C-alpha positions in Angstrom: 95.3 126.4 89.8 93.1 126.0 92.8 90.6 123.5 94.1 87.6 123.6 96.4 85.5 120.6 97.4 83.3 120.1 100.6 81.9 116.6 99.9 84.0 113.4 100.3 87.0 115.5 100.6 86.1 118.0 103.3 87.0 121.6 103.1 89.8 121.3 100.7 91.4 124.4 99.4 94.7 124.3 97.6 96.5 126.8 95.4 99.3 125.4 93.0 101.6 128.0 91.4 103.4 127.3 88.2 106.6 125.3 88.8 105.6 124.0 92.2 106.5 120.5 93.2 103.6 119.6 95.4 103.7 116.3 97.3 100.3 115.0 98.7 100.8 112.4 101.4 98.8 110.4 103.9 97.8 107.0 104.9 95.7 104.5 102.8 92.1 105.8 102.5 93.0 109.4 103.3 91.7 110.6 100.0 94.9 111.6 98.4 94.3 109.6 95.1 90.8 110.9 94.8 92.2 114.4 95.1 94.6 113.8 92.5 92.1 112.4 90.2 89.9 115.5 90.6 92.8 117.9 90.1 93.9 116.1 86.9 90.3 116.1 85.4 89.9 112.3 85.6 87.1 112.5 88.2 84.5 115.2 88.5 83.7 116.4 92.0 80.2 116.2 93.4 80.7 119.7 94.9 83.4 122.3 94.6 85.5 123.3 91.6 88.9 123.1 90.0 90.3 126.2 88.2 93.1 126.2 85.5 94.2 129.8 84.9 91.0 131.1 86.4 88.8 128.9 84.3 86.3 126.6 86.1 87.4 123.4 84.3 84.3 121.4 85.2 82.0 124.0 83.8 83.4 123.2 80.4 82.0 120.4 78.2 83.9 117.1 77.9 85.3 118.0 74.6 87.0 121.1 76.0 88.2 119.2 79.2 89.6 116.5 76.9 91.5 119.1 74.9 93.0 120.6 78.1 93.9 117.2 79.3 95.6 116.2 76.1 97.5 119.7 75.7 98.4 120.4 79.3 98.2 117.4 81.5 100.5 114.4 81.9 99.3 111.5 84.2 101.4 108.8 85.7 100.0 105.9 87.7 101.3 103.3 90.1 100.5 100.6 87.5 102.4 101.3 84.3 99.6 100.6 81.8 102.1 99.7 79.1 101.2 97.5 76.0 103.5 94.6 76.8 104.0 93.5 73.2 104.9 97.0 72.0 108.4 98.3 72.0 109.5 101.1 74.3 109.3 103.5 71.4 105.8 102.4 70.3 104.5 102.8 73.9 106.0 106.2 74.3 104.5 107.5 71.0 101.0 106.2 71.6 99.4 109.4 72.6 100.4 110.9 69.1 98.9 108.1 67.2 96.0 110.1 65.8 97.6 113.5 66.0 98.1 115.4 62.8 101.8 115.8 63.2 104.5 114.9 60.8 106.1 111.4 61.2 109.6 113.0 61.6 108.3 115.3 64.3 106.7 112.5 66.2 110.0 110.5 66.1 112.0 113.5 67.3 109.6 114.1 70.2 109.7 110.4 71.2 113.5 110.4 71.0 113.7 113.5 73.1 111.6 112.2 76.0 113.3 108.8 75.9 116.6 110.4 76.3 115.3 112.7 79.1 114.0 109.6 81.0 117.1 107.6 80.2 115.4 104.8 78.3 116.6 105.6 74.8 118.9 102.7 74.7 116.0 100.5 75.4 113.7 102.0 72.6 113.5 98.7 70.5 112.9 96.3 73.5 109.3 95.0 74.2 107.9 96.4 77.4 107.4 93.0 78.8 111.2 92.5 79.1 111.8 95.6 81.1 112.4 95.9 84.9 109.9 97.7 87.0 112.0 100.9 87.1 112.4 100.9 83.4 108.7 100.4 82.9 107.9 103.5 85.0 110.4 105.6 83.0 108.5 104.4 79.8 105.3 105.6 81.4 106.8 108.9 82.3 108.1 109.4 78.8 104.7 108.6 77.4 103.2 111.2 79.8 105.8 113.8 78.6 105.3 113.3 74.8 102.8 116.2 74.5 105.1 118.5 76.6 102.4 119.0 79.4 102.5 121.9 81.7 101.3 119.9 84.7 102.5 116.4 85.5 100.2 114.4 88.0 101.7 111.2 89.5 99.7 108.8 91.7 102.1 106.6 93.8 104.6 106.4 91.0 107.1 104.4 93.1 104.5 102.1 94.7 105.4 99.1 92.7 109.3 99.7 92.8 111.9 98.8 95.3 113.6 101.5 97.4 116.4 102.0 95.0 114.3 102.4 91.9 111.9 104.5 93.8 114.5 107.1 94.5 115.8 107.0 91.0 112.2 107.8 89.8 112.0 110.6 92.4 115.2 112.1 91.1 113.8 112.0 87.6 110.8 114.0 88.8 113.1 116.5 90.5 114.9 116.9 87.2 111.6 117.6 85.4 110.7 120.2 88.2 114.0 121.9 87.5 113.1 121.9 83.8 110.0 124.0 84.7 107.4 121.4 85.0 104.7 121.7 87.8 104.5 118.4 89.6 101.7 117.1 91.7 102.6 113.8 93.2 100.8 111.4 95.7 102.9 109.2 97.9 102.6 107.3 101.3 106.4 107.3 101.5 107.5 110.0 104.0 111.1 109.8 102.6 109.8 111.1 99.2 108.1 114.2 100.7 111.5 116.0 100.9 111.5 116.4 97.1 108.5 118.8 97.1 108.5 122.5 97.8 105.0 122.1 99.1 103.8 119.2 101.2 100.0 118.5 101.9 99.1 115.8 104.3 95.6 114.3 104.3 93.7 112.3 106.9 90.0 111.2 106.5 89.7 113.6 103.6 90.9 116.7 105.3 94.1 118.5 105.2 95.9 118.1 108.5 99.2 119.7 107.6 100.7 122.2 105.1 104.5 122.9 104.7 
């Protein structure tokens, strides 16, 4: 997957290999969240292109892009975007609501990702009663329900204390070991050590690659 854009993000050129853990860092306003939105198909660039397996994704129609997003991409935000009156299980299974999948298979999928994210014991609790760290684990489990190839995370620890932040980063490390390709945005320098590739942005430009 590669990306080229010479508009708001200036002269950005990134190649991401399967099973990479890419950490994008930089100060507020550096363009890192915009870059993540473009890479994850949420925001179309005014110039440049994003390629998935040699396919120029923004040359596809919206239906095709939506299908790729549904089948291959999991997105996690700083805000959890949970349904507070729903249980953990109900939140996790939401992406499968209209999918033609047997009920038993939906339940099995939900149970699997809840166990992976260590929230299975909370499955019947309403989201509003969870801690911040637990809410983020629910959001991650929901993003995993379709078994995406790519996981995009935008400041996933931004609303968490230090301890829970590192627990969430450890979960991403585990998902990376399981073969997921992770692209994660953070302003926390301590979290950059989790990536095998580190990209630093400033004023919309790449200033460092490691």
